[in-house]
N, C-alpha and C positions, 0 to 999 in steps of 0.2 A: 400944793400948801403955803402958806403967808411967810415972808421973810420974818414978822415977827413968831412965826410959831417955830420956824428954824433956828430963831436966836434962844427961845426958852429950850428944846429940846436939845442943843448946842450944852446951854449951860445943865441942864437936867444930868448930862451924861455924869458929872464929876460926881452925882448921887449913887450912881451906880455902882452895885455892889461888884468888887473886882474879886476873882480867884487867881488868875494868873495874866499879867500883861509883861511879864520880864521875857528877853530872848532866850529861847532854849539853849543849848549849848551844841555845839555844832556834832554832829553823830556822823560823818564823814569814816571815821573808822568801821563803822557796820553797814555795809554794802545793801542797798533795795534790791529785793530778788526779783523785784516788776523791770527786767531787762527787755524791752521790747524790741529791741533792735535784735540783740543774742535770740531769742527764741522765736520772735517772727518776722523777724526781716525788716521791721518799723523804722525807718528814720527820722530825720529831721519833721518838726511842727506837728509830730504827734500831738494829738490833743483827746483825751476819754470827754465825754458826754457823760455818763452814768454807770454807777458800780452797784454791785448787790453782793451779799458775804453769803456762804453756805457751809459750813463746816469749815475745813482747812482749805478754803477756795475762796479767791473773788472771779464775778464775772463781770468782765469790762466793756464798755461800746468805746469804739472809734468809728465815726460816719466816715465812709469814702469820700474822698476829696476827688479821688480821678482814677482810672483803670489799673495806675500800676502799684495800687495799694493791696497787699497781696491779703490781709484779713480785716476783718469788722469788728466781731465779737471774739473777745480774748478770753482765756481760762489765765488765772493768777493764782500764786500760794499766799495763802491768809494766815497769819500777819505779812505787812509786806515786807517787813525787818525780822530775821528770826531773833530769838531773845539772846544775845550775845554772854549771857549767865548760866544757861541752860545746856543739855546734854546736846552731843550732837544730833539731830535730828533728821534720820534718815530720809523722811518725804521732802523732805526740802530738794533734792536731788531728784528734781522733778522736770516733766515736758509735758508739753500740754496734749489732752486726751483727744482721741480721732476726730471727734465734732467739731473741734478748735482749731483743727489745723488748714493750710490754707488750701488742700486739695478738696477741703469738705464746706469752702465759701468761694467756689469760682465762680466769675463774674458770667452772667447770662444763662446761669442755670439757674432757673428761676426755683428751683426746691430746695436753691441758700440760700442761709442770709446772704443779702446782696449789701445792707448801709444799715445796720445796727446801730438805732439812735438811743431807745430807752430800755431797763430791762428792769423786772420785779419778780418775787418768788413768791411761790405757793410751797410755805415751809412745810405744811403739813403733807403735801403730795409729794414734796421733792421735786415741783417741778419748774422751770425757768421760763418765765414769759418773757420774750425778745420783742420788739414794735422794729419792723425792718420799712427802712423807706423806698426798698424798692431802687432799680437802676435800668434805666430805658425799657425796653421790654419787659422787664418782671416788676410786677404787679406790686405794691405797698402792701405788707401781709402782719399777720403775728404770728409768729412761729414759738412754740413750746416744746421745750424739751423735759425728757424726764432724767435727772441728776442721779437716780440710784442704778439706772442699768444704760445711760449715758447713749438714749435715740430720743429720734423726733416723736413725739406723741400727736401733736396735731399743726399744721399750718393752714391758715384761713387768710384769705386776701382781701383786704381793703377796699374794695372797688369803688371809687366815688368819692373815699377821703382823701383830704389836706394832708397828708403826713408830713410836708416841709415844714408846717406851723407846730406839729404836734413834739412834746418836750418830754411827759415823765408819764412813768404806769404806775398805778397803786394794784396790786389786785386783793381782792377781798372775798377771802374764802370760806363758806358755812360748811363745812363736810357734815354735817348734823342735818340741816337744812336740802343737802344735796346741791347747793348752788355756789356758783363762784362767779365775780362780777371784777374784768378789769376796766379799771377808769383811770381815762387817757385826759391828762391838759393840755393845752394849747395854748400859742404866746397869742394867737389872735381874740381870747377871751370872748364872753358871752355865754358858753357852754361847754360841756364835757361831751367826750364821745365816751360809751359804755361799748365792749366788748362781753360778749357770753358764750364762752366757749363750749358749753353743753350744744346751743345751737349754732355756733361757728359765725353768727352775722354780730353787726354792730347798729349802734343809734348814736341819737343826739338827744341829749336832755338840756333845756334852755334853762339860765339859770336868771332869776326875777330879784333884784336888792330890793331887800324891807327898807333901803335906805334911801332908795330913791338914784342909786349909779346907774349911769347909762349903760357900763358895761362891766361886769363883774372878772376881774383878770385871774386865769387860771395857769398861768405859768407852771407855778408850782404848786403842790396839790399832795396834801398829808392827811391819812387815816387814823384816828384816834379812837378804836375800839372801848377803851374805857371811858372818854367822856361822850361816847357815839357822836361824834362829829368828823365833819370832813374840812378841812381848812385851804382855803386860797389864797396864792397873792401873787407877785410877779417880781423880777429885776427892777422893771420900772415903775412898780408902785410904791407907794409910801404905806399903804394901808394893808390890813389883815382881814381877811371875811373866813365865815364859817357856815355850814348847814349843817343840818340834823341826818347822821347815817343811815337812821331810819327812816326816813321820809326818801334818803337816794334809794335804798332798798326798796322800799314799795313799788315808786316809779319804775323799775329796771327787771322787779321777781316774776311780771305777767305781762306781756305784749301782746297787744291784740292782733289777732291774724292777720288785718287787713294792713299791719304795720308791715312793711318791708326792711329789709336789709340796709342802712344807710337812711332811714328816713330818721325826722324828729319826735320824738315821743310826746303825744297829747299831753300836755298839763307842764307846768316848770315847778322847779327845785327853789324854793323859798332861799334867800341866803342873806346872812346881816352883817356888817362891817364891826367888827370886836374894836376896829380902834385904828389909831396912826402907830407904827413901827418906829424904832428909831430913826430909820431912814431906807434908801434902796437895799434889796438885800440879794443874798444868794442863797438856794437850797432852803428848804424847810422839813422839817422832821419832828413828831411829836413820841418823846422816850415814854417810856411802859410808865411811868409815874405822872405824866399828862403832862409835861414840860414841853414847851414849844419851842424850838432850836433852828435858829437861822443864822445868817453872817450878814451883819453890817458891813456893806460894802465898802463904804465909804472910808471907815476906819479899819477894815482888815481884823474885825472882832466878831469872835464867835459869841453869842449872846444866848440865854432861855429863860424864856417868860413861863410864869405858872397864871396861866388864864384866869385862877379863881381870885388872882390879886388887881386886877385889871389893866389894860395894857398903856403903862406908863410909861417914861425912861427911868423912874423909880423904882419899880417894879421888875425890871430885867435884871439879871446877873450876868457880868460878862468872864467868859470862861477863860479865853485866851483871844489876845489882841496880838497881833504879830502880822506885819509885812512879809517878813521873810517865811513865816510858815503857812501863812494863808492868802498865797497869791493870787488865787482861780480858781475860786470854788466852785465846786457843778453842784456838789452831795453833799448833805449830813445824814447818817447813818448807824445802825449799832450791830456789834458784832453779834457772832453765836449766842452770848450771855444776857444779852439785851441790857446790861449793866453798863459795857463801854459806848461811849459816843464818840464814833469817828467823823472828820470834816476828810473829804476825798477833794485833791485838787485835780484842775483837767489836765494840767502841766506840772512836771518837778517843781518841789519848794527849792530854799536856799540849802537844804540839806538832801538833795536829790533826789526825794521821796514825793509820791502823790498823797501819802495818809498820813492825817495828824491826829493823834487821841485827843478830843477838844474836855471829854466829863468822864467819872466813875460814879457810876447811881451810888446809893446805899439805902440797904432798906432797914 
């Protein structure tokens, strides 16, 4: 992007509608329940890479840095902080269920998760999908846990996949069609990986830019069923891209018999550039009303853009701007109501919390 474009964008920030930029009052009086040292024996340097919410629990990834780390996939209470005005909730006196304890995540036990990188949910079936980068002789794989019975539903190795570049999961469940696909974003860009739980195999789909871009970034990937679109961007890109969800589904609904697991599917997915974001960003989430949410990294600002309004600075709403509250955002997601939108930090913020509510949607 040119210097003049940056100047225009900086001046336009003054016109962005602001919901909240004031620092929030300190919340030290209400302790976080995400005490990973007490519950999991994890010490300094712990950094979350992904989080999803299921009922009154959250599931978080902490990629293994070395063999001394006891666990990599965490079960945590949701919300992170209990409501201090509510009556005492006995479910807050929790401990991780068996699947998420250290003896079920042993290193070099290849049937166990070795290094959890990303997670997403099939909320209809209550299935938790985990992207496991593997460890030494243990191959990368996708592990599916049934959260209703707390058991492993599926384990599928991703032989030949470069999981070290993979960054995000998005589950596209269509129970009426009897199909589920898992879209996997990558820091490398130019393609997405698609996992088919029914076949237990995976394929690549090449992305073809309609705007002549050399390589479409796909580090962050978000599915909007309301708009029937898939959005793409990365932490290094100033642009936001989209592709037809219908086209993506059509490409992956039927794979010719000659195409093996790990192959690139014939044909390309057309992708168009929606425009320029406020700047480089972290996280990407499309809410139930179709608003696209991300964090403008330079200014620590959680913003929301409505696609029908055009991707310009003036069409963004700043939901929260705070370096103290949003120091290291890795994920934006909704809770079980789909109406409350949260930013998840990879490390605790100034209030010693990982999570911050950035918006409440109204109908």
